[in-house]
Structure formats: structure tokens, C-alpha cells
NUVEX-405594 format. One record per atom (N, C-alpha, C, CB): x, y, z; residue in one letter. Coordinates in steps of 0.02 Angstrom, whole numbers, padded with zeros to 5 digits, always signed. Glycine has a CB too. Example, Ala and Ser with C-alpha at 12.3 -4.5 7.8 and 13.67 -1.06 7.14 Angstrom:
2
+00660-00284+00390a
+00615-00225+00390a
+00660-00165+00390a
+00565-00224+00452a
+00642-00112+00354s
+00684-00053+00357s
+00645+00002+00394s
+00704-00030+00286s
***
This chain:
215
+05103+11497+10190m
+05073+11431+10200m
+05047+11419+10271m
+05124+11379+10185m
+05078+11451+10323a
+05049+11448+10388a
+04993+11483+10396a
+05090+11467+10434a
+04987+11543+10361a
+04925+11573+10366a
+04862+11547+10329a
+04936+11635+10349a
+04879+11510+10282e
+04830+11466+10250e
+04804+11410+10285e
+04854+11442+10194e
+04851+11380+10322r
+04830+11324+10369r
+04784+11354+10423r
+04894+11288+10403r
+04811+11416+10455k
+04766+11439+10503k
+04695+11459+10484k
+04794+11489+10532k
+04691+11486+10429r
+04627+11501+10400r
+04583+11440+10387r
+04638+11537+10339r
+04614+11391+10360f
+04578+11327+10342f
+04558+11295+10412f
+04628+11276+10296f
+04599+11294+10457s
+04574+11270+10527s
+04517+11310+10555s
+04631+11272+10580s
+04519+11373+10549f
+04461+11419+10575f
+04397+11398+10533f
+04478+11504+10565f
+04402+11395+10469l
+04345+11382+10424l
+04315+11317+10439l
+04365+11383+10352l
+04346+11271+10451w
+04315+11204+10471w
+04302+11203+10542w
+04361+11144+10455w
+04339+11232+10584g
+04338+11228+10656g
+04281+11267+10688g
+04401+11251+10682g
+04265+11325+10657m
+04208+11359+10689m
+04147+11326+10671m
+04204+11432+10670m
+04130+11311+10611p
+04057+11280+10598p
+04051+11210+10638p
+04044+11265+10511p
+04105+11170+10638l
+04107+11105+10680l
+04098+11125+10753l
+04177+11064+10670l
+04126+11178+10787l
+04113+11192+10850l
+04038+11212+10862l
+04160+11243+10870l
+04013+11251+10819v
+03939+11269+10828v
+03894+11199+10818v
+03917+11329+10770v
+03912+11159+10767a
+03873+11099+10766a
+03870+11053+10819a
+03891+11065+10718a
+03934+11043+10845l
+03948+10998+10908l
+03904+11033+10968l
+04037+10996+10930l
+03915+11095+10977t
+03880+11127+11037t
+03805+11112+11037t
+03891+11206+11038t
+03771+11119+10979f
+03702+11106+10970f
+03678+11037+10944f
+03680+11154+10927f
+03728+10991+10954a
+03715+10922+10923a
+03651+10885+10955a
+03781+10876+10933a
+03645+10894+11023v
+03597+10857+11057v
+03524+10882+11043v
+03614+10860+11129v
+03519+10950+11057p
+03452+10981+11044p
+03437+10980+10966p
+03450+11058+11074p
+03493+10993+10925g
+03483+10990+10851g
+03451+10916+10828g
+03558+11004+10815g
+03486+10863+10858l
+03461+10802+10829l
+03388+10783+10858l
+03514+10745+10844l
+03377+10806+10919q
+03309+10796+10953q
+03260+10839+10918q
+03309+10815+11030q
+03272+10891+10880s
+03229+10933+10840s
+03209+10897+10775s
+03262+11000+10825s
+03269+10864+10740l
+03259+10825+10682l
+03215+10772+10696l
+03320+10799+10654l
+03225+10732+10752f
+03181+10683+10771f
+03114+10703+10776f
+03199+10657+10827f
+03103+10754+10805a
+03034+10788+10820a
+02998+10799+10749a
+03045+10863+10862a
+03033+10831+10700a
+03010+10856+10651a
+02989+10796+10597a
+03058+10905+10631a
+03027+10743+10609a
+03022+10680+10571a
+02966+10637+10604a
+03093+10640+10569a
+02948+10648+10663g
+02898+10609+10694g
+02923+10540+10714g
+02840+10602+10648g
+02993+10537+10728v
+03026+10477+10750v
+03018+10462+10820v
+03093+10479+10736v
+03002+10407+10844f
+02999+10388+10915f
+02969+10442+10956f
+03066+10372+10941f
+02899+10457+10945p
+02871+10518+10977p
+02887+10517+11055p
+02790+10522+10963p
+02881+10460+11089a
+02880+10452+11159a
+02956+10454+11184a
+02841+10385+11178a
+02998+10427+11142w
+03069+10415+11165w
+03124+10450+11114w
+03082+10333+11170w
+03098+10499+11078r
+03142+10537+11037r
+03210+10568+11063r
+03104+10589+11013r
+03198+10595+11117n
+03255+10630+11150n
+03307+10576+11178n
+03228+10678+11210n
+03279+10524+11201a
+03319+10469+11227a
+03360+10440+11168a
+03274+10414+11261a
+03326+10433+11110a
+03353+10398+11050a
+03400+10444+11020a
+03299+10375+10998a
+03386+10508+11021a
+03439+10552+10985a
+03504+10553+11027a
+03413+10628+10975a
+03497+10550+11096c
+03555+10540+11147c
+03601+10479+11135c
+03525+10533+11218c
+03561+10430+11122l
+03592+10359+11117l
+03631+10360+11048l
+03531+10297+11119l
+03604+10389+10997l
+03628+10392+10931l
+03698+10434+10939l
+03571+10427+10880l
+03701+10493+10969i
+03760+10523+10985i
+03813+10493+11024i
+03746+10573+11012i
+03794+10453+11072i
+03835+10412+11116i
+03874+10358+11071i
+03788+10376+11172i
+03830+10324+11031l
+03859+10282+10990l
+03909+10305+10936l
+03811+10252+10963l
+03893+10361+10908g
+03936+10393+10863g
+03999+10410+10896g
+03905+10452+10835g
+03998+10443+10952a
+04058+10464+10985a
+04096+10410+11012a
+04043+10509+11036a
+04064+10353+11032a
+04101+10295+11052a
+04139+10268+10995a
+04057+10244+11080a
+04112+10269+10936l
+04143+10241+10875l
+04207+10296+10856l
+04080+10235+10811l
+04196+10353+10863w
+04244+10404+10854w
+04310+10389+10897w
+04212+10471+10873w
+04289+10377+10968q
+04329+10375+11024q
+04379+10307+11001q
+04280+10367+11100q
+04352+10266+10963g
+04396+10201+10958g
+04449+10219+10906g
+04353+10132+10935g
+04447+10274+10868r
+04496+10291+10827r
+04542+10341+10853r
+04471+10310+10769r
+04503+10387+10888a
+04544+10450+10914a
+04577+10443+10975a
+04502+10507+10924a
+04554+10402+11017k
+04578+10391+11084k
+04595+10447+11128k
+04631+10354+11082k
+04547+10497+11121s
+04551+10564+11149s
+04562+10570+11224s
+04492+10598+11132s
+04530+10521+11261v
+04527+10523+11334v
+04512+10458+11358v
+04479+10572+11360v
+04540+10438+11418a
+04529+10368+11452a
+04451+10368+11471a
+04582+10357+11525a
+04425+10318+11463i
+04353+10320+11483i
+04346+10307+11559i
+04311+10265+11443i
+04390+10257+11586i
+04378+10243+11653i
+04446+10272+11686i
+04362+10160+11666i
+04447+10304+11745p
+04502+10332+11771p
+04548+10282+11795p
+04486+10378+11820p
+04614+10295+11805s
+04661+10241+11826s
+04669+10248+11899s
+04731+10245+11789s
+04656+10297+11934a
+04665+10301+12006a
+04607+10265+12038a
+04670+10374+12031a
+04625+10228+12104f
+04576+10195+12135f
+04519+10243+12161f
+04605+10156+12188f
+04546+10295+12185g
+04495+10342+12213g
+04443+10367+12167g
+04528+10399+12239g
+04465+10384+12109w
+04423+10404+12057w
+04375+10343+12030w
+04468+10433+12000w
+04402+10288+12028k
+04362+10227+12013k
+04306+10212+12063k
+04406+10169+12009k
+04326+10218+12132s
+04274+10222+12178s
+04214+10268+12170s
+04302+10236+12233s
+04238+10330+12157f
+04189+10383+12150f
+04148+10373+12095f
+04218+10447+12145f
+04165+10346+12042c
+04125+10328+11986c
+04079+10273+11998c
+04166+10311+11933c
+04099+10221+12031a
+04062+10157+12045a
+03999+10185+12093a
+04115+10094+12086a
+04026+10222+12149a
+03974+10237+12203a
+03924+10293+12167a
+04012+10269+12278a
+03958+10339+12127g
+03909+10380+12103g
+03858+10350+12047g
+03945+10438+12078g
+03879+10302+12008a
+03844+10279+11965a
+03773+10238+11999a
+03892+10239+11923a
+03795+10207+12049l
+03734+10178+12084l
+03694+10226+12119l
+03752+10126+12131l
+03720+10284+12144a
+03676+10336+12168a
+03627+10368+12113a
+03720+10390+12198a
+03663+10370+12049a
+03619+10404+11994a
+03565+10351+11971a
+03666+10429+11925a
+03575+10287+11977l
+03529+10241+11963l
+03464+10247+12009l
+03562+10178+11968l
+03491+10258+12074g
+03432+10269+12133g
+03396+10324+12121g
+03457+10279+12205g
+03424+10381+12097l
+03389+10446+12082l
+03350+10429+12018l
+03441+10511+12073l
+03365+10395+11970l
+03331+10378+11907l
+03264+10349+11931l
+03373+10325+11861l
+03269+10298+11983a
+03211+10257+12002a
+03169+10306+12034a
+03227+10193+12048a
+03195+10346+12080a
+03150+10385+12122a
+03114+10439+12073a
+03193+10421+12184a
+03144+10465+12024n
+03112+10509+11970n
+03062+10473+11931n
+03164+10537+11922n
+03068+10409+11917l
+03019+10373+11881l
+02957+10357+11922l
+03049+10312+11856l
+02967+10346+11979v
+02908+10341+12034v
+02867+10396+12040v
+02933+10331+12104v
+02899+10464+12046d
+02867+10519+12056d
+02893+10570+12001d
+02876+10541+12128d
+02860+10568+11940p
+02884+10609+11883p
+02887+10684+11899p
+02840+10598+11823p
+02940+10717+11887p
+02948+10792+11894p
+02914+10823+11839p
+03021+10817+11895p
+02905+10898+11842t
+02880+10937+11787t
+02943+10975+11758t
+02820+10988+11811t
+02938+10970+11691a
+02998+11004+11651a
+03003+11077+11664a
+02990+10994+11573a
+03060+11093+11672r
+03069+11177+11680r
+03050+11214+11622r
+03145+11201+11692r
+03067+11190+11557i
+03058+11218+11496i
+02994+11216+11466i
+03099+11193+11457i
+02963+11158+11473s
+02901+11141+11439s
+02845+11151+11486s
+02901+11070+11412s
+02854+11144+11552g
+02797+11151+11600g
+02760+11091+11601g
+02752+11208+11584g
+02788+11042+11569l
+02741+10976+11570l
+02780+10921+11614l
+02725+10944+11486l
+02730+10875+11633v
+02757+10820+11674v
+02805+10772+11626v
+02692+10776+11707v
+02861+10757+11647r
+02911+10723+11613r
+02884+10640+11604r
+02982+10732+11656r
+02899+10616+11538t
+02877+10553+11522t
+02937+10505+11551t
+02864+10547+11441t
+02927+10441+11548p
+02988+10403+11566p
+03049+10407+11519p
+02970+10332+11574p
+03033+10411+11459g
+03086+10429+11409g
+03125+10489+11428g
+03057+10439+11342g
+03087+10548+11445e
+03124+10607+11458e
+03163+10600+11509e
+03089+10660+11468e
+03137+10560+11571i
+03171+10557+11631i
+03242+10516+11618i
+03124+10522+11687i
+03235+10458+11582l
+03297+10421+11557l
+03349+10469+11527l
+03278+10368+11501l
+03318+10507+11479e
+03367+10546+11450e
+03395+10599+11486e
+03345+10571+11397e
+03358+10632+11535s
+03384+10688+11577s
+03437+10657+11623s
+03326+10726+11620s
+03425+10599+11653v
+03467+10571+11702v
+03530+10537+11680v
+03431+10528+11738v
+03513+10497+11631v
+03565+10450+11603v
+03595+10466+11540v
+03537+10387+11596v
+03551+10460+11491l
+03584+10473+11417l
+03596+10538+11399l
+03543+10449+11361l
+03563+10588+11420g
+03580+10660+11411g
+03645+10680+11432g
+03534+10701+11445g
+03663+10660+11500p
+03726+10683+11520p
+03782+10644+11487p
+03732+10682+11593p
+03768+10578+11477q
+03820+10538+11431q
+03843+10572+11361q
+03787+10466+11412q
+03788+10583+11326a
+03792+10619+11267a
+03833+10682+11273a
+03726+10635+11246a
+03810+10726+11316e
+03839+10793+11332e
+03918+10792+11344e
+03802+10821+11396e
+03932+10740+11395e
+03998+10729+11413e
+04044+10708+11351e
+03999+10676+11468e
+04011+10657+11317w
+04057+10634+11256w
+04062+10710+11209w
+04012+10559+11204w
+04018+10754+11201i
+04026+10804+11156i
+04076+10852+11185i
+03961+10835+11140i
+04065+10874+11247f
+04101+10932+11277f
+04166+10910+11310f
+04056+10968+11331f
+04166+10855+11342r
+04230+10842+11378r
+04273+10786+11344r
+04216+10821+11452r
+04247+10755+11285a
+04291+10716+11239a
+04300+10753+11175a
+04262+10646+11225a
+04247+10757+11134v
+04266+10774+11064v
+04282+10850+11061v
+04205+10755+11012v
+04251+10894+11096l
+04271+10966+11091l
+04332+10983+11131l
+04215+11011+11114l
+04355+10942+11185w
+04419+10949+11217w
+04468+10931+11173w
+04425+10913+11278w
+04466+10878+11137w
+04506+10860+11081w
+04511+10905+11023w
+04484+10803+11058w
+04452+10926+10998l
+04454+10966+10935l
+04476+11038+10939l
+04388+10967+10905l
+04467+11073+11003l
+04486+11142+10997l
+04559+11154+10993l
+04460+11179+11051l
+04610+11118+11016p
+04676+11135+10997p
+04695+11120+10929p
+04720+11105+11039p
+04661+11074+10894r
+04670+11057+10825r
+04633+11109+10779r
+04646+10984+10813r
+04582+11130+10796a
+04537+11178+10755a
+04576+11251+10758a
+04454+11183+10789a
+04600+11270+10817f
+04640+11329+10834f
+04695+11327+10863f
+04612+11366+10867f
+04741+11301+10817p
+04815+11284+10850p
+04852+11342+10876p
+04863+11251+10797p
+04834+11398+10855k
+04877+11454+10878k
+04857+11486+10947k
+04876+11510+10825k
+04810+11456+10973t
+04787+11471+11044t
+04818+11428+11088t
+04713+11467+11054t
+04850+11455+11148a
+04881+11418+11194a
+04832+11393+11247a
+04935+11456+11222a
+04799+11335+11226w
+04741+11318+11265w
+04762+11297+11342w
+04703+11259+11227w
+04791+11238+11343g
+04803+11217+11416g
+04740+11188+11438g
+04824+11276+11465g
+04747+11144+11496d
+04685+11118+11526d
+04639+11168+11545d
+04698+11079+11584d
+04656+11230+11580w
+04619+11267+11601w
+04577+11315+11550w
+04654+11295+11644w
+04613+11319+11483g
+04583+11362+11438g
+04528+11314+11408g
+04635+11393+11385g
+04542+11250+11406l
+04492+11203+11380l
+04426+11195+11426l
+04526+11133+11370l
+04444+11202+11489l
+04394+11195+11536l
+04346+11252+11525l
+04422+11191+11606l
+04378+11320+11522a
+04336+11374+11510a
+04296+11376+11448a
+04373+11428+11511a
+04325+11356+11393a
+04286+11359+11331a
+04234+11307+11327a
+04329+11353+11273a
+04249+11244+11353t
+04192+11188+11348t
+04142+11206+11394t
+04216+11112+11365t
+04153+11241+11446s
+04101+11260+11499s
+04062+11309+11470s
+04129+11286+11567s
+04084+11361+11437v
+04047+11414+11404v
+03997+11378+11346v
+04102+11469+11370v
+04030+11337+11303a
+03993+11309+11261a
+03935+11265+11286a
+04032+11277+11223a
+03948+11233+11346f
+03896+11188+11370f
+03841+11231+11395f
+03922+11139+11425f
+03847+11290+11418g
+03798+11337+11445g
+03757+11358+11376g
+03836+11404+11487g
+03796+11379+11327v
+03761+11407+11262v
+03718+11345+11231v
+03821+11436+11203v
+03735+11287+11243e
+03702+11226+11214e
+03630+11233+11236e
+03737+11154+11239e
+03615+11247+11305h
+03547+11245+11333h
+03505+11292+11303h
+03545+11256+11403h
+03532+11348+11263l
+03478+11388+11228l
+03446+11345+11172l
+03508+11457+11197l
+03482+11285+11153g
+03449+11250+11101g
+03386+11218+11122g
+03492+11202+11072g
+03394+11184+11193y
+03336+11152+11222y
+03271+11191+11226y
+03353+11131+11287y
+03291+11254+11253w
+03231+11306+11242w
+03201+11317+11186w
+03246+11365+11255w
+03252+11320+11129a
+03218+11339+11070a
+03178+11277+11036a
+03269+11370+11022a
+03186+11220+11058l
+03144+11167+11044l
+03066+11182+11063l
+03171+11106+11083l
+03056+11218+11119n
+02997+11224+11150n
+02961+11294+11140n
+03008+11210+11219n
+03018+11345+11142r
+02994+11419+11147r
+03033+11459+11098r
+03005+11451+11221r
+02991+11492+11054w
+03030+11542+11008w
+02984+11598+10990w
+03058+11506+10940w
+03017+11664+10996p
+03086+11681+11024p
+03096+11656+11096p
+03098+11759+11024p
+03165+11659+11108l
+03189+11634+11179l
+03166+11691+11226l
+03275+11620+11185l
+03135+11660+11287p
+03118+11706+11342p
+03184+11721+11379p
+03063+11674+11391p
+03178+11776+11419a
+03239+11786+11463a
+03256+11729+11507a
+03229+11845+11506a
+03210+11686+11528d
+03225+11630+11564d
+03282+11586+11527d
+03159+11592+11575d
+03276+11586+11465a
+03316+11540+11426a
+03394+11562+11442a
+03295+11544+11343a
+03404+11631+11433y
+03474+11658+11443y
+03494+11645+11517y
+03478+11737+11426y
+03456+11655+11560l
+03474+11647+11630l
+03494+11572+11643l
+03413+11669+11677l
+03449+11521+11617h
+03470+11454+11615h
+03533+11436+11583h
+03424+11420+11588h
+03550+11472+11533a
+03616+11453+11494a
+03673+11476+11540a
+03623+11492+11418a
+03663+11535+11569l
+03715+11564+11616l
+03721+11519+11680l
+03695+11641+11638l
+03674+11484+11706e
+03674+11447+11761e
+03708+11379+11745e
+03604+11441+11787e
+03702+11367+11691m
+03737+11302+11662m
+03817+11310+11653m
+03704+11285+11587m
+03844+11368+11644i
+03915+11373+11642i
+03948+11353+11697i
+03934+11433+11629i
+03933+11372+11767p
+03967+11342+11824p
+03955+11268+11831p
+03946+11375+11886p
+03904+11239+11806a
+03895+11164+11812a
+03942+11131+11762a
+03819+11141+11797a
+03948+11163+11702g
+03994+11138+11652g
+04067+11144+11677g
+03984+11177+11584g
+04079+11202+11712t
+04143+11200+11741t
+04164+11148+11790t
+04152+11256+11770t
+04114+11128+11831a
+04117+11079+11880a
+04133+11007+11848a
+04052+11081+11919a
+04100+10993+11794f
+04102+10931+11753f
+04170+10928+11723f
+04046+10928+11696f
+04188+10993+11699a
+04257+10992+11655a
+04325+10987+11709a
+04264+11073+11604a
+04308+11008+11763f
+04355+10996+11821f
+04361+10930+11837f
+04336+11028+11882f
+04309+10894+11843l
+04307+10818+11857l
+04351+10793+11808l
+04234+10783+11852l
+04340+10802+11736r
+04368+10778+11689r
+04444+10784+11691r
+04340+10803+11639r
+04470+10848+11702m
+04539+10880+11709m
+04569+10835+11764m
+04538+10963+11730m
+04536+10833+11818k
+04577+10799+11873k
+04581+10720+11876k
+04549+10823+11940k
+04527+10695+11846s
+04528+10622+11841s
+04558+10595+11775s
+04459+10595+11850s
+04566+10637+11727r
+04590+10618+11668r
+04550+10560+11630r
+04656+10602+11679r
+04493+10567+11635s
+04438+10513+11620s
+04373+10549+11594s
+04419+10467+11689s
+04330+10510+11560l
+04269+10533+11545l
+04214+10511+11585l
+04258+10521+11485l
+04223+10454+11630a
+04181+10425+11676a
+04167+10479+11732a
+04212+10360+11703a
+04207+10502+11756a
+04208+10547+11815a
+04152+10605+11804a
+04285+10581+11824a
+04162+10645+11755p
+04114+10696+11734p
+04045+10673+11717p
+04139+10728+11677p
+04046+10620+11681a
+03986+10583+11666a
+03943+10565+11720a
+04000+10527+11635a
+03977+10544+11771v
+03934+10522+11838v
+03915+10579+11873v
+03974+10477+11891v
+03959+10629+11873g
+03948+10690+11912g
+03889+10726+11883g
+04010+10736+11912g
+03880+10727+11814h
+03825+10756+11777h
+03760+10722+11791h
+03839+10754+11706h
+03763+10647+11802m
+03709+10613+11806m
+03678+10631+11875m
+03724+10542+11795m
+03723+10632+11920l
+03703+10648+11988l
+03666+10711+11996l
+03759+10651+12030l
+03701+10759+11965a
+03674+10828+11960a
+03605+10831+11929a
+03721+10872+11920a
+03602+10802+11879n
+03530+10801+11846n
+03476+10765+11878n
+03532+10774+11780n
+03496+10704+11898g
+03451+10665+11944g
+03423+10709+12007g
+03492+10600+11972g
+03469+10735+12042l
+03454+10779+12101l
+03406+10839+12082l
+03521+10807+12130l
+03421+10871+12026i
+03389+10929+11996i
+03314+10908+11989i
+03424+10949+11924i
+03306+10850+11950l
+03244+10826+11937l
+03197+10815+12003l
+03254+10763+11897l
+03242+10780+12044l
+03202+10760+12111l
+03182+10819+12149l
+03245+10715+12160l
+03209+10874+12140l
+03186+10933+12185l
+03144+10977+12144l
+03246+10976+12216l
+03120+10960+12082q
+03070+11003+12039q
+03002+10986+12062q
+03075+10989+11959q
***
């Protein structure tokens, strides 16, 4: 019976892990194929994922949204204000996208600085963080194991963004994915230490806003 439960967990856990890892670029691809919201499809896809994850969170209660410690609350408040400033700066002087080589539209900037980080943090630092111990119960995860696994998945996800624009994937796509693993580690560390989702989400928004500003 235990072996059957383990096999069942793996059979549903692995496809779900893959689906969640590529949820954001996958939904963006579906919106592009359907011709939905052509100027805002990436932002709309992220918003849909955020809403779905928030509804799931209402039942699962997987992680606190706002940290309880005053220091972390202060970090989140100050970081959110700084992220909004970075959003405004990027809207005034739109950067060029690394993957497509095109100047980013306002919708793409909003997605990159605000909605994309929110959607990805919901997936990797809320849903997957909660899912992995349940899908693979025989693994002694612990916080550090979850940090490592979700960070690698976060890096792999970025191959999906490249696949939206270039196929077969160029060497730069794999380099980009590797570069994103340390970034995912930093965001996961914020989640682990703050015991909240707001801290990594704010850190992610700040990182994306700065990256766009320097492009």
C-alpha cells in the first residue's frame, strides 16, 4: 500500500511540477496563439495566474502573505515603493528586451516589473513550496531542500520564455536559465527567512526593475 501511494504521488506530482514550472510562459503562449489581448497578453496571463493562486491560497493557507516581523514589513513597504519608482522610470524610457530584441511595450514593462514577479513568486515560493513535500513525501525536504528545488525550477522556467520567441533554443537561453538559479535562490531565501510571500515578491520586483533599467 505504501509503495502504491508513493507511485501515485510521483505520477501526479511530476506532471504537475512540470506544468507549474512552465505555467507563466505556457499561458502567455496560449494567449498569443489565440490572439487574446495582443498588447497586454503577457500581463493578462500573469494576472490570471495571480488570481488563481490567490483563490488556491484561500483554501491551502500555504504561507503568510505579509510577514509578521516589523523589520520585514518595513522592507516590504519600502521595497514596494522603490519598485513603483523603477516601474515609472522604465515606462518613461522603455528598455529593449533581451530575448526578443524589441523595445518593450508598456504592458510588457508592467508584466516584467510587477505582475510577472508576483505570478512567479506565487508559483515557486507558495504553490511549489507547498506541493513538493506532498507530491514526493519520501524526500526529506526541509527548508533548504525546498529552496534548492524551487530555485532550479525557477531557472528552468526561463527556457519557456525563450521558446516563445526562438526555437530551437539558442545557447544564450541555457545561459540565462543558469543565471536565474542564483536569483531564485535569493528570492527563496527571503521567503524562508521572512516566512512570507511579500518579501520575495518585493525583492523580485526590485531585481526586475533594476535589470530593465540597466538594459
